[in-house]
C-alpha positions in Angstrom: 29.3 4.3 -5.3 25.6 4.5 -4.9 25.0 1.8 -2.1 21.0 2.0 -2.3 21.1 1.1 -6.1 24.0 -1.7 -5.7 21.3 -3.0 -3.1 18.5 -2.8 -5.4 19.9 -4.7 -7.9 21.1 -7.9 -6.1 17.9 -8.0 -4.3 15.7 -7.9 -7.5 18.5 -10.6 -9.2 17.6 -12.8 -5.9 13.9 -12.4 -6.8 14.4 -13.0 -10.6 16.1 -16.3 -9.5 13.5 -17.1 -6.9 16.1 -17.5 -4.0 15.7 -19.1 -1.0 15.2 -17.3 2.4 18.5 -18.5 3.2 20.2 -17.1 0.3 18.4 -13.8 0.5 19.6 -13.7 4.5 22.9 -13.9 3.5 23.0 -11.5 1.0 21.4 -8.9 3.3 23.9 -10.0 5.9 26.7 -9.2 3.6 25.3 -5.9 2.5 25.2 -4.6 6.0 28.6 -6.1 6.9 30.3 -4.7 4.1 28.2 -2.1 2.2 27.1 0.0 5.3 30.4 -0.9 7.4 29.0 -3.4 10.2 31.7 -5.7 9.8 33.8 -3.9 12.8 30.7 -4.5 14.9 28.9 -7.8 16.3 26.1 -8.8 14.2 24.6 -12.2 14.5 22.4 -14.6 12.4 19.9 -16.5 14.2 20.5 -14.9 17.5 19.5 -17.1 20.6 17.0 -15.0 22.6 15.6 -16.5 25.8 12.1 -16.0 26.5 10.9 -15.5 30.0 12.2 -17.5 33.1 11.8 -20.7 31.4 14.4 -22.6 29.1 12.6 -21.5 25.7 14.1 -19.5 22.8 13.7 -17.5 20.0 15.6 -17.0 17.2 15.5 -13.2 15.4 17.0 -13.4 11.8 19.7 -10.5 12.4 20.5 -8.5 15.7 23.1 -5.7 15.6 25.1 -4.5 18.3 27.1 -2.2 19.6 29.8 -3.0 22.5 27.3 -5.7 23.2 24.3 -4.0 23.3 22.1 -4.7 21.0 20.9 -1.7 18.5 18.3 -3.0 16.1 16.7 -6.3 15.0 15.7 -7.5 11.4 13.2 -9.9 10.2 13.9 -11.6 6.8 11.6 -12.9 4.2 12.0 -13.8 0.5 12.0 -10.8 -2.0 9.2 -12.3 -3.6 7.3 -12.8 -0.1 4.0 -11.0 0.8 4.1 -9.4 4.1 1.4 -10.7 6.7 0.3 -9.2 10.3 1.8 -12.6 12.1 5.5 -11.6 10.9 5.4 -8.2 11.9 3.9 -9.5 15.4 7.0 -11.8 15.5 9.1 -8.7 15.1 7.5 -6.9 17.3 8.2 -9.3 19.8 11.9 -9.3 19.2 12.0 -5.6 19.7 10.7 -6.1 23.2 12.3 -9.0 24.1 15.9 -7.4 23.2 14.9 -4.7 24.0 15.3 -2.4 21.0 13.8 0.7 19.6 14.3 -0.3 15.9 13.1 -3.2 14.1 13.9 -3.9 10.1 11.5 -5.9 7.9 13.5 -7.1 4.9 11.4 -9.1 2.3 9.6 -7.5 -0.6 10.2 -4.3 0.7 12.2 -2.7 3.5 10.0 -1.2 6.7 11.2 0.6 9.5 9.2 0.2 12.7 10.0 2.4 15.8 8.9 1.0 19.5 8.5 3.8 22.1 9.1 1.7 25.2 5.7 1.2 26.8 3.6 1.6 23.8 3.2 -0.4 20.7 5.8 -0.3 18.0 4.7 1.6 14.7 5.7 1.7 11.2 7.5 5.1 10.4 9.0 4.2 6.7 8.2 1.7 3.8 10.6 1.4 0.8 10.1 -0.4 -2.4 13.3 -1.9 -4.1 13.5 0.8 -6.6 16.7 2.4 -7.9 17.5 6.2 -6.9 14.6 6.0 -4.4 15.0 9.2 -1.9 13.7 7.0 0.9 16.1 4.4 -0.1 19.2 6.6 0.2 17.7 8.0 3.3 17.7 4.5 5.0 21.2 3.8 4.0 22.6 7.1 5.4 20.9 6.3 8.8 22.0 2.8 9.0 25.5 3.2 7.9 27.6 1.8 10.7 29.7 5.2 10.9 26.2 7.0 10.9 24.3 5.1 13.1 23.5 7.2 16.2 20.5 6.2 18.4 19.2 9.8 19.0 19.6 10.7 15.6 17.3 7.7 14.4 14.8 8.2 17.2 14.4 11.9 16.3 13.7 10.8 12.8 11.1 8.2 13.8 9.3 10.8 16.0 9.4 13.5 12.9 7.7 10.6 10.8 5.1 9.6 13.2 4.5 13.4 13.0 3.9 13.4 9.3 1.8 10.4 9.3 -0.7 11.8 11.8 -0.9 15.2 10.2 -1.6 13.1 6.7 -4.1 11.1 8.6 -5.8 14.4 9.9 -5.6 15.7 6.3 -7.2 12.4 4.8 -9.9 12.2 7.2 -10.9 15.9 6.6 -10.9 15.0 2.7 -12.8 12.2 3.4 -15.4 14.2 5.5 -15.6 16.5 2.7 -16.9 14.0 0.3 -19.9 12.6 2.7 -23.0 14.5 3.3 -21.6 16.4 5.9 -18.9 17.9 3.5 -21.8 18.7 0.9 -23.8 20.3 3.7 -20.8 22.6 4.6 -20.6 23.8 0.9 -24.2 24.4 0.7 -23.9 26.5 4.1 -21.2 28.8 2.7 -22.8 29.2 -0.2 -25.9 30.3 1.7 -24.2 32.7 3.8 -22.4 34.3 0.8 -25.8 34.5 -0.9 -27.3 36.3 1.9 -24.2 38.6 2.5 -24.7 39.6 -1.5 -28.2 40.4 -0.3 -30.0 37.9 -2.1 -33.6 37.1 -0.3 -34.3 33.6 1.3 -36.7 32.8 -1.7 -34.0 33.7 -4.0 -31.5 31.7 -2.3 -34.1 28.8 -2.4 -34.5 29.0 -6.2 -30.7 28.9 -6.7 -29.8 25.8 -4.7 -32.9 23.9 -6.2 -31.3 24.3 -9.7 -27.9 22.8 -8.7 -26.3 19.9 -7.5 -23.4 19.7 -5.1 -21.0 16.7 -5.3 -17.5 16.6 -4.1 -15.3 13.7 -5.2 -11.6 12.9 -5.3 -9.8 13.6 -8.5 -8.3 10.5 -8.6 -11.8 8.8 -8.3 -13.4 11.1 -10.9 -10.8 10.2 -13.6 -11.5 6.3 -12.6 -15.0 6.9 -13.3 -14.4 8.9 -16.6 -12.2 5.9 -17.7 -14.9 3.6 -16.8 -17.5 5.6 -18.5 -15.7 6.5 -21.7 -12.9 4.0 -22.6 -15.0 0.8 -22.9 -17.6 2.1 -25.3 -14.7 3.3 -27.5 -11.6 1.2 -27.3 -13.4 -2.2 -26.1 -15.9 -1.9 -28.9 -13.3 -1.5 -31.5 -11.1 -4.6 -29.8 -14.4 -6.8 -30.0 -14.2 -6.5 -33.7 -10.7 -7.4 -34.2 -10.5 -10.9 -35.2 -7.0 -11.3 -33.6 -8.5 -10.7 -30.0 -6.3 -11.2 -27.1 -7.7 -14.4 -24.9 -4.4 -14.9 -22.9 -5.3 -16.2 -19.5 -3.0 -15.8 -16.5 -1.8 -17.5 -13.2 -1.7 -15.6 -10.0 1.1 -16.4 -7.4 1.2 -19.7 -9.3 -2.3 -20.7 -8.9 -5.4 -20.1 -11.2 -6.5 -20.0 -14.8 -7.9 -16.3 -14.9 -9.0 -14.1 -17.9 -8.0 -10.4 -17.6 -11.0 -9.0 -15.7 -10.6 -12.1 -13.0 -7.1 -11.5 -12.6 -7.7 -7.7 -12.2 -10.2 -8.8 -9.3 -8.2 -11.5 -7.8 -5.1 -9.1 -7.4 -7.6 -6.4 -5.6 -9.0 -9.0 -3.3 -5.7 -10.5 -2.4 -4.8 -6.9 -1.5 -7.8 -5.9 0.4 -7.2 -9.3 2.3 -3.4 -8.5 2.8 -4.2 -5.1 4.4 -7.3 -5.4 6.5 -6.3 -2.1 8.5 -6.6 0.0 5.2 -9.8 2.2 5.1 -11.7 2.9 1.6 -9.8 6.0 0.8 -6.4 4.5 1.4 -7.3 1.6 -0.9 -8.6 4.0 -3.6 -5.3 5.9 -3.3 -3.3 2.3 -3.6 -5.4 0.6 -6.2 -4.2 2.1 -9.9 -8.1 2.3 -10.9 -11.7 1.0 -10.8 -13.2 0.9 -7.5 -16.5 2.4 -6.3 -18.6 2.5 -3.4 -21.6 -0.1 -3.6 -24.1 2.9 -2.8 -22.5 5.1 -5.1 -23.0 2.4 -7.8 -26.7 1.9 -6.7 -27.3 5.5 -6.8 -26.1 5.8 -10.3 -27.7 3.3 -11.7 -31.3 4.7 -10.8 -31.0 7.4 -13.1 -28.9 6.1 -15.8 -29.7 5.0 -19.5 -26.4 3.2 -19.4 -27.6 -0.3 -21.0 -24.5 -1.8 -19.8 -24.8 -0.4 -16.0 -25.7 -3.9 -14.6 -22.0 -5.3 -16.0 -19.7 -2.7 -15.3 -19.0 -3.8 -11.7 -18.4 -7.0 -9.9 -21.3 -6.7 -7.8 -21.3 -10.2 -6.6 -17.8 -10.1 -5.4 -18.1 -6.8 -3.2 -15.3 -6.0 -0.6 -15.3 -4.0 2.5 -12.6 -1.6 4.0 -11.5 -1.2 7.5 -13.9 1.3 8.1 -16.9 -0.9 6.9 -17.6 0.6 3.4 -18.7 -2.1 0.6 -17.2 -1.7 -2.8 -16.6 -3.2 -6.0 -14.1 -3.5 -8.7 -14.6 -2.5 -12.3 -15.3 -5.3 -14.8 -13.8 -2.9 -17.4 -10.6 -4.6 -17.9 -9.0 -5.4 -21.5 -5.5 -5.6 -23.3 -5.7 -1.8 -23.0 -5.4 -1.5 -19.6 -4.6 -4.7 -18.2 -0.9 -3.3 -17.8 -1.7 -1.2 -15.0 -2.9 -3.8 -12.6 -0.1 -6.2 -13.4 2.4 -3.3 -12.7 0.5 -2.7 -9.3 0.5 -6.5 -8.5 4.3 -6.7 -9.2 4.9 -3.7 -6.8 3.2 -5.8 -4.2 5.5 -8.9 -4.9 2.7 -11.1 -6.3 3.5 -13.2 -9.3 1.6 -12.8 -12.4 2.2 -15.4 -15.3 0.6 -15.7 -18.7 -0.8 -19.5 -19.4 0.5 -20.5 -22.9 
């Protein structure tokens, strides 16, 4: 039996039926007890946990024990919930009070947190509810009662942190390459090559004056090409079609948005809910269509594009954690709205057409 796929189907069913938080918690409690084998151990719902020396209590959603020693704690939210910072802070407080090294957020996704005593807990693994997920199956193997070993899970978490640090280092290097500093690095390398091949200073100056070196991420290049090319062809065809799609939408039960404003609102909500993300992390997360405001202005200076002032929501700029202002594209229509709606769904947002 594929336990992960069974869990996914059950949780997506609860999401479709708009289950209450209590119903969802009961389902997850049952999954852990019977699918993962924790029925033979102590598992407590709404465990009463004393805070400090005063008679104050908090109530973690689910706490798992081994011989009356707490092993890990879970914070539960509905499957159509959107995680916020306060909930994670609350989970961290449970981890410190118990104390346990492992905390699990279970809501619109599963997220594993690791607490190295004396430091702040950190996220080490985030898993969407997608069937046949490699990370999902990995999670099941670690948290089956018969497999659960604190030392083994600790080693896994430490390895995950090391991977994250290495990926962060790589991303920072790539980010640096896309700045003026990175551009200068390639110019210096070119100059060195030309000098080694016997070119004079005058020759090198002539060569470098005739070229422009710009470094851009492949994904961002594809986005720009889509924005520049698609609207002038497909959108023009759609405009002449008498059967225009004028569908409007609600986002999370509110609003009356056309396609462009719906897409913008989804991106704004994502950025608001993830204030810690850098610009390039946002670029990697959003399906398409964001650009640095400085780059937009630079391209407009030398552009003959008659639509250059209407291609971006320049009156609705957003700012990333690293202080970069950026805009979202206005070039959203029936040919590409599906991608941003899929992204919204993956984040646990609800998009409904208004009939």
